[in-house]
TORLO-290724 format. One line per 3 residues: number of its first residue (from 1); for each residue y, x, z of C-alpha. Coordinates in pm, whole numbers. Layout:
! TORLO-290724
NUM	Y X Z ~ ... .
//
This chain:
! TORLO-290724
1	14830 -292 9374 ~ 14805 -622 9563 ~ 14446 -746 9585 .
4	14342 -1106 9521 ~ 14260 -1145 9892 ~ 14607 -1027 9988 .
7	14765 -1262 9734 ~ 14562 -1551 9875 ~ 14674 -1468 10229 .
10	15036 -1460 10119 ~ 14991 -1795 9944 ~ 14869 -1948 10272 .
13	15172 -1808 10452 ~ 15404 -1936 10179 ~ 15237 -2277 10186 .
16	15284 -2325 10560 ~ 15646 -2208 10519 ~ 15683 -2478 10253 .
19	15565 -2740 10500 ~ 15805 -2599 10760 ~ 16114 -2615 10536 .
22	16023 -2972 10444 ~ 15945 -3062 10804 ~ 16274 -2934 10942 .
25	16451 -3195 10729 ~ 16255 -3465 10914 ~ 16487 -3412 11211 .
28	16790 -3268 11036 ~ 16822 -3588 10834 ~ 16950 -3760 11149 .
31	17220 -3495 11199 ~ 17318 -3514 10831 ~ 17369 -3889 10840 .
34	17468 -3981 11196 ~ 17690 -3834 11470 ~ 17515 -3546 11640 .
37	17475 -3735 11967 ~ 17230 -3964 11783 ~ 17006 -3662 11725 .
40	16898 -3663 12090 ~ 17001 -4013 12198 ~ 16900 -4316 11988 .
43	17149 -4534 12182 ~ 17446 -4303 12135 ~ 17605 -4550 11895 .
46	17497 -4858 12090 ~ 17182 -5074 12094 ~ 16932 -5029 11810 .
49	16632 -5220 11682 ~ 16277 -5165 11798 ~ 16175 -4988 11476 .
52	16452 -4728 11508 ~ 16359 -4677 11873 ~ 15994 -4630 11778 .
55	16099 -4380 11509 ~ 16296 -4184 11767 ~ 15999 -4185 12006 .
58	15756 -4061 11739 ~ 15999 -3788 11637 ~ 16058 -3678 11994 .
61	15685 -3639 12059 ~ 15568 -3498 11726 ~ 15859 -3363 11519 .
64	16175 -3270 11710 ~ 16179 -2896 11795 ~ 15827 -2858 11650 .
67	15934 -2821 11286 ~ 16224 -2596 11386 ~ 15974 -2402 11595 .
70	15739 -2371 11300 ~ 16026 -2251 11079 ~ 16119 -1994 11345 .
73	15761 -1871 11379 ~ 15736 -1829 11003 ~ 16061 -1629 11006 .
76	15904 -1389 11256 ~ 15592 -1352 11045 ~ 15796 -1302 10727 .
79	15999 -1031 10899 ~ 15681 -827 10939 ~ 15599 -881 10572 .
82	15940 -755 10461 ~ 15912 -448 10685 ~ 15564 -373 10552 .
85	15682 -415 10194 ~ 15972 -175 10247 ~ 15743 85 10402 .
88	15487 50 10120 ~ 15754 105 9855 ~ 15901 408 10030 .
91	16226 239 10132 ~ 16373 256 10481 ~ 16223 -27 10684 .
94	16521 -30 10922 ~ 16776 -14 10641 ~ 16608 -295 10447 .
97	16571 -515 10752 ~ 16921 -476 10894 ~ 17084 -516 10554 .
100	16900 -846 10510 ~ 17005 -967 10855 ~ 17373 -880 10803 .
103	17381 -1074 10477 ~ 17186 -1361 10634 ~ 17451 -1381 10909 .
106	17722 -1401 10642 ~ 17533 -1674 10457 ~ 17491 -1858 10785 .
109	17862 -1854 10865 ~ 17947 -1972 10512 ~ 17689 -2248 10553 .
112	17834 -2356 10888 ~ 18203 -2350 10800 ~ 18190 -2474 10441 .
115	17876 -2687 10405 ~ 17710 -2817 10724 ~ 17758 -2763 11096 .
118	17382 -2761 11171 ~ 17327 -2410 11041 ~ 17032 -2211 11177 .
121	17067 -1899 10960 ~ 17329 -1725 11176 ~ 17108 -1768 11484 .
124	16811 -1630 11289 ~ 17014 -1330 11177 ~ 17121 -1249 11533 .
127	16761 -1280 11652 ~ 16652 -1069 11355 ~ 16872 -783 11469 .
130	16668 -773 11791 ~ 16334 -858 11634 ~ 16297 -524 11457 .
133	16238 -347 11790 ~ 15916 -545 11839 ~ 15758 -476 11500 .
136	15494 -226 11617 ~ 15371 -414 11923 ~ 15021 -558 11942 .
139	14967 -932 11919 ~ 14900 -944 12295 ~ 15221 -757 12378 .
142	15419 -984 12146 ~ 15288 -1291 12328 ~ 15383 -1142 12667 .
145	15736 -1074 12545 ~ 15755 -1423 12394 ~ 15664 -1579 12729 .
148	15935 -1370 12896 ~ 16196 -1500 12651 ~ 16076 -1859 12704 .
151	16108 -1818 13082 ~ 16469 -1699 13046 ~ 16544 -1996 12817 .
154	16391 -2236 13068 ~ 16588 -2084 13354 ~ 16918 -2110 13164 .
157	16877 -2464 13030 ~ 16662 -2595 13313 ~ 16907 -2488 13581 .
160	17184 -2666 13392 ~ 16980 -2986 13378 ~ 16889 -2964 13747 .
163	17252 -2921 13845 ~ 17359 -3224 13639 ~ 17068 -3432 13768 .
166	17162 -3355 14129 ~ 17526 -3429 14054 ~ 17437 -3763 13893 .
169	17231 -3851 14202 ~ 17520 -3746 14430 ~ 17310 -3480 14602 .
172	17535 -3180 14550 ~ 17766 -3051 14824 ~ 18124 -3183 14781 .
175	18265 -2847 14671 ~ 17989 -2807 14407 ~ 18032 -3169 14296 .
178	18398 -3107 14227 ~ 18310 -2819 13996 ~ 18059 -3012 13781 .
181	18225 -3357 13781 ~ 18429 -3290 13469 ~ 18134 -3130 13289 .
184	17914 -3428 13374 ~ 18177 -3671 13247 ~ 18212 -3469 12927 .
187	17835 -3467 12874 ~ 17817 -3844 12926 ~ 18095 -3887 12670 .
190	17922 -3660 12421 ~ 17556 -3754 12469 ~ 17533 -4076 12668 .
193	17459 -4428 12539 ~ 17754 -4585 12367 ~ 17915 -4241 12332 .
196	18296 -4273 12311 ~ 18304 -3992 12055 ~ 18058 -4167 11821 .
199	18315 -4358 11615 ~ 18548 -4058 11610 ~ 18277 -3837 11464 .
202	18204 -4095 11195 ~ 18572 -4098 11102 ~ 18579 -3717 11080 .
205	18278 -3701 10848 ~ 18407 -3979 10627 ~ 18724 -3777 10569 .
208	18804 -3533 10292 ~ 18626 -3204 10237 ~ 18937 -3021 10358 .
211	18955 -3217 10682 ~ 18585 -3160 10757 ~ 18613 -2786 10694 .
214	18935 -2776 10894 ~ 18756 -2924 11195 ~ 18498 -2643 11182 .
217	18750 -2367 11121 ~ 18969 -2502 11401 ~ 18832 -2670 11717 .
220	18469 -2578 11639 ~ 18523 -2225 11507 ~ 18327 -2056 11787 .
223	18025 -2288 11773 ~ 17793 -2056 11573 ~ 17841 -1784 11833 .
226	17802 -2017 12133 ~ 17488 -2173 11981 ~ 17345 -1828 11913 .
229	17389 -1728 12276 ~ 17242 -2055 12403 ~ 16934 -2072 12180 .
232	16864 -1702 12121 ~ 16604 -1686 12400 ~ 16386 -1972 12283 .
235	16419 -1871 11918 ~ 16324 -1511 11994 ~ 16017 -1637 12176 .
238	15915 -1847 11876 ~ 15968 -1560 11632 ~ 15761 -1326 11848 .
241	15483 -1586 11859 ~ 15501 -1597 11478 ~ 15468 -1218 11461 .
244	15171 -1230 11699 ~ 14995 -1501 11499 ~ 15055 -1304 11180 .
247	14902 -992 11334 ~ 14611 -1202 11464 ~ 14560 -1320 11101 .
250	14606 -1684 11199 ~ 14905 -1746 10969 ~ 14741 -1569 10677 .
253	14461 -1825 10653 ~ 14182 -1583 10749 ~ 14034 -1775 11042 .
256	13733 -1999 11007 ~ 13809 -2370 10973 ~ 13640 -2443 11306 .
259	13878 -2209 11488 ~ 14183 -2373 11331 ~ 14042 -2713 11427 .
262	13992 -2602 11787 ~ 14347 -2467 11816 ~ 14497 -2778 11658 .
265	14310 -3011 11894 ~ 14401 -2803 12196 ~ 14768 -2788 12098 .
268	14802 -3163 12052 ~ 14587 -3268 12347 ~ 14778 -3042 12587 .
271	15125 -3130 12459 ~ 15112 -3503 12383 ~ 15077 -3647 12740 .
274	15378 -3463 12893 ~ 15592 -3528 12584 ~ 15508 -3898 12599 .
277	15599 -3893 12969 ~ 15934 -3727 12891 ~ 16004 -3988 12623 .
280	15933 -4261 12876 ~ 16157 -4086 13130 ~ 16448 -4106 12886 .
283	16376 -4470 12803 ~ 16348 -4567 13170 ~ 16682 -4398 13244 .
286	16852 -4599 12972 ~ 16891 -4274 12776 ~ 17141 -4130 13019 .
289	17301 -3806 12907 ~ 17130 -3614 13187 ~ 16783 -3738 13090 .
292	16829 -3666 12718 ~ 16974 -3322 12791 ~ 16690 -3234 13027 .
295	16405 -3376 12821 ~ 16525 -3246 12484 ~ 16655 -2900 12571 .
298	16457 -2778 12870 ~ 16172 -2985 13013 ~ 16001 -3032 12676 .
301	16024 -2665 12574 ~ 15679 -2541 12690 ~ 15506 -2840 12533 .
304	15710 -2814 12213 ~ 15589 -2456 12175 ~ 15227 -2553 12236 .
307	15245 -2838 11984 ~ 15419 -2611 11732 ~ 15120 -2377 11748 .
310	14895 -2683 11716 ~ 15089 -2790 11406 ~ 15051 -2445 11252 .
313	14675 -2457 11309 ~ 14647 -2812 11171 ~ 14852 -2733 10860 .
316	14649 -2418 10794 ~ 14327 -2616 10841 ~ 14440 -2875 10586 .
319	14553 -2604 10344 ~ 14210 -2439 10368 ~ 13987 -2747 10364 .
322	14166 -3044 10208 ~ 14447 -2940 9975 ~ 14374 -2880 9609 .
325	14478 -2563 9429 ~ 14763 -2758 9269 ~ 14897 -2891 9600 .
328	14866 -2551 9763 ~ 15053 -2389 9474 ~ 15334 -2647 9502 .
331	15367 -2591 9877 ~ 15359 -2213 9836 ~ 15635 -2225 9575 .
334	15843 -2445 9805 ~ 15791 -2189 10082 ~ 15878 -1891 9863 .
337	16207 -2068 9789 ~ 16266 -2177 10150 ~ 16615 -2021 10162 .
340	16725 -2197 9843 ~ 16561 -2525 9944 ~ 16717 -2516 10291 .
343	17073 -2462 10164 ~ 17029 -2696 9868 ~ 16920 -2968 10109 .
346	17244 -2921 10304 ~ 17452 -2951 9986 ~ 17266 -3261 9865 .
349	17264 -3442 10198 ~ 17627 -3374 10289 ~ 17727 -3493 9941 .
352	17533 -3815 9997 ~ 17658 -3887 10347 ~ 18003 -3726 10383 .
355	18333 -3882 10281 ~ 18386 -3652 9981 ~ 18054 -3777 9837 .
358	17894 -4121 9864 ~ 18034 -4176 10214 ~ 17719 -4316 10377 .
361	17769 -4133 10707 ~ 17698 -4360 11004 ~ 17591 -4657 10792 .
364	17215 -4599 10750 ~ 16969 -4665 11030 ~ 16740 -4395 11169 .
367	16422 -4528 11006 ~ 16580 -4593 10666 ~ 16700 -4232 10655 .
370	16346 -4123 10575 ~ 16381 -4264 10225 ~ 16633 -3982 10164 .
373	16405 -3736 10340 ~ 16107 -3826 10121 ~ 16321 -3801 9810 .
376	16431 -3449 9901 ~ 16073 -3347 9977 ~ 15970 -3466 9631 .
379	16255 -3269 9474 ~ 16150 -2948 9653 ~ 15790 -2986 9542 .
382	15883 -3076 9187 ~ 16136 -2805 9110 ~ 16019 -2499 9306 .
385	15703 -2418 9111 ~ 15849 -2459 8758 ~ 16137 -2234 8862 .
388	15906 -1964 8998 ~ 15687 -1989 8688 ~ 15987 -1852 8498 .
391	16169 -1641 8757 ~ 16072 -1391 9023 ~ 16286 -1547 9296 .
394	16468 -1863 9389 ~ 16841 -1850 9306 ~ 16958 -1778 9660 .
397	16663 -1552 9733 ~ 16771 -1345 9431 ~ 17132 -1325 9555 .
400	17019 -1232 9907 ~ 16779 -966 9780 ~ 17031 -819 9536 .
403	17305 -800 9799 ~ 17068 -649 10055 ~ 16962 -378 9812 .
406	17313 -335 9664 ~ 17164 -372 9318 ~ 17084 -672 9093 .
409	16710 -739 9107 ~ 16506 -839 8800 ~ 16524 -1217 8790 .
412	16339 -1342 8483 ~ 15968 -1283 8463 ~ 15852 -1076 8169 .
415	15561 -1188 7958 ~ 15235 -1005 8036 ~ 15124 -755 7774 .
418	14894 -897 7507 .
//
């Protein structure tokens, strides 16, 4: 039987997962409502006002990659929970885990092709297939492996940035320059200020549902697989950090408040100065494609990871010391329904912004988008707990669990015996 202490630890983990699923929308809202180049480059569509530029700068330093990182860390921690639960109930840990990952990959592909291109579930499923091999390692060993994965990610993405930076400065040998010239031109077209593809992408997303799906089933059909290969290394590192922090009892809320405070301060104080410097580097370059590529995908990575850990410590500190029981319960319910809330957010936001819905794509400024973000946060917090008061799982969690176990799971809660 689960003890009250165990239940409390799981509530802390669920609560921080709730913050993560809400936080990931803070950056995804830009990709829902604007061409993807605007996600990394605030000038992709042309000049913007000072408030939108300030919003981009704040997000780059404090939000972008950090909330995705937090979500990835929580996935790693939750993987250990699922494995432990399977073992405790006498089921095959490997069978349970791999069945869940296969179905998650299928959900991810459905999400990408038929709902929203910014899917992260397929990448998580691919990482999950590898993650099982690390389940029995100590926290220290997990951190060592995580660092190794981060180094590979930095080498892959950092070498690409360095090559483009040298090409832009005209410092590559002529034969090498000839090889990267077309790639550099393509990157400038896709990610540079005043991106030529900006208006085209708006037109695509203001089209019919069939035309949007057709674009993803046609020219972009391989994107989930390419993205998985590109971002597997960083994501694996983040998931392994999550597993390590779970084993170290950090993500279960068992540390003293002073220790969480120390980790939060260290994470932010170490990460903020270089991230501010990278934001200034992009601004000073006029948000060239090379600077946004380098700063967003490679140079910021070590500091994003450090701040992500700082965020996890800060959130856990607030959950332990500031939040009321009611707030904590709302966050925990939102986290227990993270899968449902994540996919529901995609359905709601694409319906608001895409052509087959309200057709607002490309017409709302970066700062004003947070009105939609706050509204969706409120919806998650309002509906998750009443649902879980009546049912054992969120709707999509129930489908995922039932498919993984090849048997319908009990959905409605039964009344306790009198």
